C-alpha positions, 0 to 999 in steps of 0.5 A, spaced: 869 570 200 873 576 203 873 581 209 874 587 207 872 593 211 869 588 215 870 590 223 872 585 229 872 584 236 876 579 238 876 578 246 884 575 248 887 577 241 894 578 243 896 571 242 894 563 240 887 563 237 884 569 238 890 572 234 891 567 228 883 570 227 885 577 227 890 576 223 886 571 218 881 577 216 887 582 216 889 578 211 883 581 207 882 589 209 879 587 216 879 591 222 881 588 229 880 591 235 885 586 240 881 586 247 886 583 252 888 584 258 896 583 256 899 590 255 906 589 258 910 583 256 910 576 261 915 572 262 911 566 261 907 569 256 909 570 247 905 577 245 902 584 248 896 587 245 900 592 242 905 586 238 899 583 236 896 589 232 902 590 229 902 583 226 894 586 224 897 591 221 902 588 217 898 582 215 894 587 211 888 590 217 887 595 222 887 594 229 886 597 235 889 595 241 884 596 247 885 594 255 880 590 256 877 585 262 871 580 260 870 580 267 868 588 268 862 590 264 865 598 265 871 595 260 867 591 255 862 597 253 868 603 253 872 598 248 865 596 244 864 603 244 871 606 241 872 600 237 864 603 234 867 610 234 874 608 231 872 604 224 864 605 224 861 600 227 861 592 229 861 586 225 863 580 228 864 577 236 869 572 238 869 570 244 876 567 245 878 569 252 878 563 257 881 561 263 883 553 264 884 550 271 884 542 270 883 541 278 878 536 281 872 538 285 875 537 292 881 540 291 879 546 287 880 553 291 873 556 288 877 562 287 880 559 281 872 557 280 870 564 280 875 567 275 873 561 270 866 562 271 867 569 270 871 569 263 868 564 260 861 564 261 859 570 264 864 574 260 863 570 253 855 572 256 857 579 256 860 581 251 855 579 246 849 582 250 854 589 249 855 587 242 848 586 239 845 593 238 852 595 233 851 588 230 844 589 229 847 594 224 851 590 221 848 587 214 852 579 216 853 579 223 856 574 227 858 572 234 863 566 235 864 562 241 870 558 242 867 552 245 864 545 245 858 541 242 854 540 248 856 532 248 853 531 256 858 524 258 861 523 265 868 522 262 867 530 260 866 533 267 870 527 272 876 529 273 875 537 272 868 539 273 869 546 275 873 548 268 867 543 264 861 547 267 864 554 266 866 551 258 860 548 257 857 555 259 860 558 254 855 553 249 850 554 253 850 562 251 851 559 244 844 555 244 840 560 247 843 567 244 842 562 237 834 563 238 833 568 241 837 572 236 834 569 229 829 573 228 834 579 228 839 576 222 845 575 227 849 570 228 851 565 234 856 559 233 861 555 237 867 553 233 872 547 237 878 544 236 879 536 234 885 536 236 890 541 242 893 546 238 899 550 240 899 555 245 901 558 251 895 555 255 897 548 252 905 550 253 904 552 260 898 547 263 896 542 259 904 538 258 910 543 255 913 541 250 911 534 248 904 536 248 905 542 243 909 537 239 903 533 238 897 540 237 895 543 230 897 550 229 892 556 231 891 556 224 886 551 223 882 554 227 883 560 224 882 558 217 875 554 220 873 562 223 873 565 217 869 560 213 864 561 219 864 569 217 863 568 210 857 564 211 850 568 211 848 570 218 841 568 216 842 561 215 848 559 218 846 560 226 845 555 232 851 551 229 857 547 234 862 546 230 869 542 229 874 544 226 877 539 222 870 537 220 867 543 217 874 545 213 873 539 210 866 541 208 869 546 205 874 542 201 879 541 205 882 535 204 890 536 207 890 536 215 897 534 215 899 542 213 896 544 220 901 539 224 906 541 228 910 535 229 907 530 223 912 525 226 907 525 233 901 522 234 895 527 235 892 528 242 884 528 241 882 535 246 877 534 250 869 535 249 870 532 242 864 527 241 864 520 239 859 521 233 863 526 230 869 521 227 876 525 224 876 527 217 883 524 217 888 520 221 890 523 228 896 518 228 904 520 226 906 521 219 910 515 217 915 517 211 917 513 206 
C-alpha cells in the first residue's frame, strides 16, 4: 500500500480532516493540492493554505496551495488545471469542504441555507464533475466525499433540516456518480466518522472544548481514507463507509489511540445508522 507519486486534490485542506488526509498521503511521497479559501490567518481558525503546504512538505510530500472557492466554477476549473500542469495529472479528489448551520427551518436564514447547498451539495458535484477528465487518465482513480450513509430517518432531519439536506446531497452525488463512473473504472465512495472529530467546526460551532475532549482526532479519518485510496477503483465503489468499521475490517483493534481524552465518553456523530454497531466501546476508558 502506497500513494507515492499519486496526486490528491483536497478541498478545505488547510486544517482539520482535509489536512490530516493530505498529511497521511504525504508520508508516502504524494502530491497534494490544498484547495481552500484561507490564505490569511483567521482569528478563530487555525492554519492557512500556506501553513498546510509547509506541513505537507515536511511530511515528505509535494504541496500546491491554491485559493479555491468551490462555489465558483472558474475557480475550481483553474485549480484542477494548475494541479494537472504541476503534477502531471490528478488521481484522487477529496470533497471535504463543507458548511454547517444547525438552525431549525423556522429560524434559518435562507442565505445560510444557500451557502450550505452551494458548498456541500453543489460544490461536491462541481469538483467531481470537473475532475473526471483528469481521473480518466489515472491508473487507480478515486473520488471521496466526506458525507454520511443515506439513512433516511426523521431524527436526522427534524432539528436541522437545512443542514441535513445539504449534507445528504453530497451522499446523493456518491450514489449517482458511482453508477455513472463505474464503467470508466473511477471509484466514488463516502466516508463518515462514527464520533465527532476534533476540528475547528466542533470547537467553534458545536460545543467548544468539552465536545473536543469527547471527540476522536482527525487521524482516524485520514487512516480510513488512506485505506480506501489503496483499494482498486474498479472493485471499491459506491460504498458509504463509517471510519471505525472500515478500519476494524482491515484489522485495527486499538481505537483508543484516536481519542482526544480517553477519560471522556465519545460523542456519537449525526447520521450514523443504528444498524451499524461500533467495533469498540465509545465509553470512557476506565483506568485501574
